[in-house]
N, CA and C of each residue as an Amber inpcrd file, in Angstrom:
protein
   210
  17.5500000   8.0860000  -8.6700000  17.3190000   6.7390000  -9.1380000
  17.5020000   6.7220000 -10.6230000  18.2880000   5.7580000 -11.0770000
  18.6150000   5.6340000 -12.4130000  17.5020000   4.9710000 -13.2340000
  17.2510000   5.4750000 -14.3980000  16.2140000   4.8320000 -15.2520000
  16.7570000   3.4680000 -15.8340000  15.8930000   2.4670000 -15.7940000
  16.4410000   1.2340000 -16.2650000  16.4570000   1.2250000 -17.8400000
  17.3160000   0.5040000 -18.4030000  17.4670000   0.4160000 -19.8670000
  16.2680000  -0.5400000 -20.3520000  15.9480000  -0.2840000 -21.5910000
  14.9160000  -1.0730000 -22.1720000  15.2490000  -2.5020000 -22.1310000
  14.3170000  -3.2740000 -21.6700000  14.5700000  -4.6570000 -21.5810000
  14.5460000  -5.3970000 -22.9210000  15.4680000  -6.2100000 -23.2400000
  15.6230000  -6.8790000 -24.5180000  14.4360000  -7.6930000 -24.8700000
  13.7410000  -8.3540000 -23.8840000  12.6400000  -9.1900000 -24.1530000
  11.2620000  -8.3770000 -24.3070000  11.3330000  -7.1360000 -24.0230000
  10.0570000  -6.3630000 -24.0690000   9.5880000  -6.1780000 -25.4950000
   8.3550000  -6.6690000 -25.7690000   7.8800000  -6.5190000 -27.1030000
   7.4210000  -5.0980000 -27.3620000   7.4700000  -4.6780000 -28.6680000
   7.0730000  -3.3240000 -29.0470000   5.5890000  -2.9760000 -28.7680000
   4.7340000  -3.9750000 -28.8010000   3.2590000  -3.6790000 -28.4750000
   3.0190000  -3.3650000 -27.0450000   3.9710000  -3.6440000 -26.1790000
   3.7440000  -3.2910000 -24.8290000   3.9930000  -1.8380000 -24.5670000
   2.9650000  -1.0500000 -24.1760000   3.1120000   0.4130000 -24.0090000
   2.7100000   0.7300000 -22.6080000   3.7460000   1.0010000 -21.7900000
   3.4960000   1.4830000 -20.4250000   3.6770000   3.0060000 -20.2910000
   3.6720000   3.6500000 -21.3530000   3.9520000   5.1160000 -21.2670000
   2.9680000   5.9160000 -20.5120000   1.8170000   5.4280000 -20.3390000
   0.7430000   6.1640000 -19.5840000   0.5280000   5.4080000 -18.2040000
   1.3510000   4.5210000 -17.9000000   1.2400000   3.7550000 -16.6650000
   1.6450000   4.6300000 -15.4280000   0.9950000   4.3330000 -14.3270000
   1.2750000   5.0430000 -13.0680000   2.0010000   4.0790000 -12.1050000
   3.1440000   4.3900000 -11.6260000   3.8970000   3.4670000 -10.7400000
   3.2080000   3.4530000  -9.3750000   2.9000000   2.3330000  -8.8080000
   2.3910000   2.2070000  -7.4560000   0.9080000   2.6860000  -7.3530000
   0.1770000   2.7220000  -8.3950000  -1.1710000   3.2110000  -8.3200000
  -2.0960000   2.4790000  -7.3120000  -1.9510000   1.2270000  -7.2210000
  -2.7510000   0.4300000  -6.2570000  -1.9180000  -0.1090000  -5.0390000
  -0.6230000   0.3290000  -4.9230000   0.1410000  -0.2510000  -3.9070000
  -0.3750000  -0.0400000  -2.4800000  -0.8340000   1.2160000  -2.2040000
  -1.2930000   1.4380000  -0.8220000  -2.5730000   0.6880000  -0.5240000
  -3.3940000   0.6220000  -1.4690000  -4.7790000  -0.1860000  -1.1410000
  -4.3630000  -1.6980000  -1.0380000  -3.4600000  -2.2020000  -1.8060000
  -2.9690000  -3.6200000  -1.6620000  -2.3840000  -3.8630000  -0.2360000
  -1.5040000  -2.9050000   0.0760000  -0.7680000  -3.1250000   1.3000000
  -1.6970000  -3.0800000   2.5250000  -2.7420000  -2.3130000   2.5640000
  -3.6000000  -2.3010000   3.6700000  -4.4920000  -3.5040000   3.7440000
  -4.7250000  -4.2090000   2.7110000  -5.5630000  -5.3450000   2.7390000
  -4.8790000  -6.7050000   2.6510000  -3.5800000  -6.6890000   2.8320000
  -2.8660000  -7.9750000   2.7860000  -1.7150000  -8.0030000   3.6550000
  -1.4310000  -9.2120000   4.1810000  -0.3080000  -9.3990000   4.9060000
   0.3260000 -10.6930000   4.4510000   1.4040000 -10.7700000   3.7010000
   1.9220000 -11.9430000   3.1280000   3.0010000 -12.4670000   4.1560000
   2.7730000 -13.7880000   4.3370000   3.7260000 -14.4990000   5.2850000
   4.1180000 -15.7260000   4.4890000   5.5130000 -16.0220000   4.4740000
   6.0060000 -17.1470000   3.6530000   6.2430000 -18.3100000   4.6320000
   5.6580000 -19.3790000   4.3630000   5.8000000 -20.6060000   5.2110000
   6.9180000 -21.4350000   4.6980000   7.5820000 -22.0950000   5.6590000
   8.6850000 -23.0350000   5.3660000   8.0100000 -24.1950000   4.6440000
   8.7370000 -24.9130000   3.7510000   8.0110000 -25.9700000   2.9460000
   7.4590000 -27.0670000   3.7860000   8.0960000 -27.4900000   4.8790000
   7.5720000 -28.4430000   5.7670000   6.1970000 -28.0520000   6.3720000
   6.0620000 -26.8400000   6.7720000   4.9140000 -26.2500000   7.3350000
   3.8730000 -26.1750000   6.2700000   4.1510000 -25.6670000   5.1900000
   3.2240000 -25.5170000   4.0340000   2.5560000 -26.8250000   3.6800000
   3.2240000 -27.9410000   3.7680000   2.7070000 -29.2230000   3.5650000
   1.4880000 -29.5180000   4.3610000   1.5620000 -29.0150000   5.5650000
   0.4750000 -29.3720000   6.6180000  -0.7750000 -28.3890000   6.4870000
  -0.4690000 -27.2380000   5.8050000  -1.5360000 -26.2340000   5.6810000
  -1.7640000 -25.8770000   4.1840000  -2.7050000 -26.5060000   3.5500000
  -2.9470000 -26.3560000   2.0650000  -3.4580000 -24.9520000   1.7380000
  -4.0700000 -24.2480000   2.5840000  -4.6370000 -22.9650000   2.2040000
  -4.6390000 -21.9810000   3.3760000  -4.9780000 -20.7430000   3.1230000
  -4.9910000 -19.7260000   4.1410000  -5.9540000 -20.0210000   5.1740000
  -7.0840000 -20.5950000   4.9410000  -8.0910000 -20.8440000   5.9250000
  -7.5760000 -21.7650000   6.9530000  -6.8840000 -22.8630000   6.6040000
  -6.3410000 -23.7530000   7.5050000  -5.2680000 -23.1380000   8.4550000
  -4.4770000 -22.2380000   7.8590000  -3.4340000 -21.5800000   8.6470000
  -4.1060000 -20.6680000   9.6900000  -5.1510000 -19.9300000   9.2420000
  -5.8620000 -18.9750000  10.1430000  -6.5350000 -19.8610000  11.2750000
  -7.1180000 -20.9250000  10.9550000  -7.7970000 -21.7320000  11.9520000
  -6.8290000 -22.2340000  12.9860000  -5.6770000 -22.6910000  12.4550000
  -4.6570000 -23.1100000  13.4480000  -4.1230000 -22.0600000  14.3310000
  -3.8210000 -20.8820000  13.7780000  -3.3400000 -19.7210000  14.5780000
  -4.4200000 -19.2640000  15.5040000  -5.6710000 -19.2430000  15.1150000
  -6.7260000 -18.8440000  16.1020000  -6.7930000 -19.7980000  17.2600000
  -6.6600000 -21.1610000  16.9890000  -6.6420000 -22.0440000  18.0710000
  -5.4800000 -21.8830000  18.8990000  -4.3290000 -21.7150000  18.3670000
  -3.0970000 -21.4240000  19.2000000  -3.2860000 -20.1540000  20.1090000
  -3.8390000 -19.0870000  19.5540000  -4.1000000 -17.9130000  20.3790000
  -5.1010000 -18.1800000  21.6330000  -6.1720000 -18.9610000  21.2060000
  -7.1590000 -19.2690000  22.2320000  -6.4290000 -20.0800000  23.4100000
  -5.5860000 -21.0260000  23.0150000  -4.9890000 -21.9090000  24.0240000
  -3.9450000 -21.0180000  24.8620000  -3.2410000 -20.0680000  24.1840000
  -2.2920000 -19.2650000  24.8920000  -2.9640000 -18.3430000  25.8580000
  -4.1890000 -17.7730000  25.4500000  -4.9420000 -16.9380000  26.3550000
  -5.4180000 -17.6980000  27.5120000  -5.8710000 -18.9190000  27.2420000
  -6.4130000 -19.7840000  28.3620000  -5.3600000 -20.1620000  29.3780000
  -4.1740000 -20.5020000  28.8420000  -3.0460000 -20.7930000  29.6840000
  -2.5860000 -19.6080000  30.5490000  -2.5760000 -18.4220000  29.9060000
  -2.1460000 -17.2470000  30.5740000  -3.1610000 -16.8950000  31.6920000
  -4.4620000 -16.9760000  31.4660000  -5.4460000 -16.7030000  32.4440000
  -5.4160000 -17.7410000  33.7150000  -5.0760000 -18.9500000  33.3650000
  -4.9870000 -19.9580000  34.4740000  -3.8030000 -19.7690000  35.3260000
  -2.6180000 -19.2240000  34.7920000  -1.4390000 -19.1140000  35.5490000
  -1.4260000 -17.7360000  36.2930000  -2.4540000 -16.8370000  36.0900000
  -2.4540000 -15.5920000  36.7530000  -3.1850000 -15.5150000  38.0660000
């Protein structure tokens, strides 16, 4: 992997020399699941709670339909 060249916009007071790459990446990945909604769908769901509520309702309906057809 090539080292990137110093970015032109990087100010001298920014010191990342003691930084650790990916220090929190594993913890973040286990606690999150990012899903990107299409703009038209996002207009209908203003926040994650509304998306989760709609998906839980859909799962309940799907399970009910599956049980009735069995």
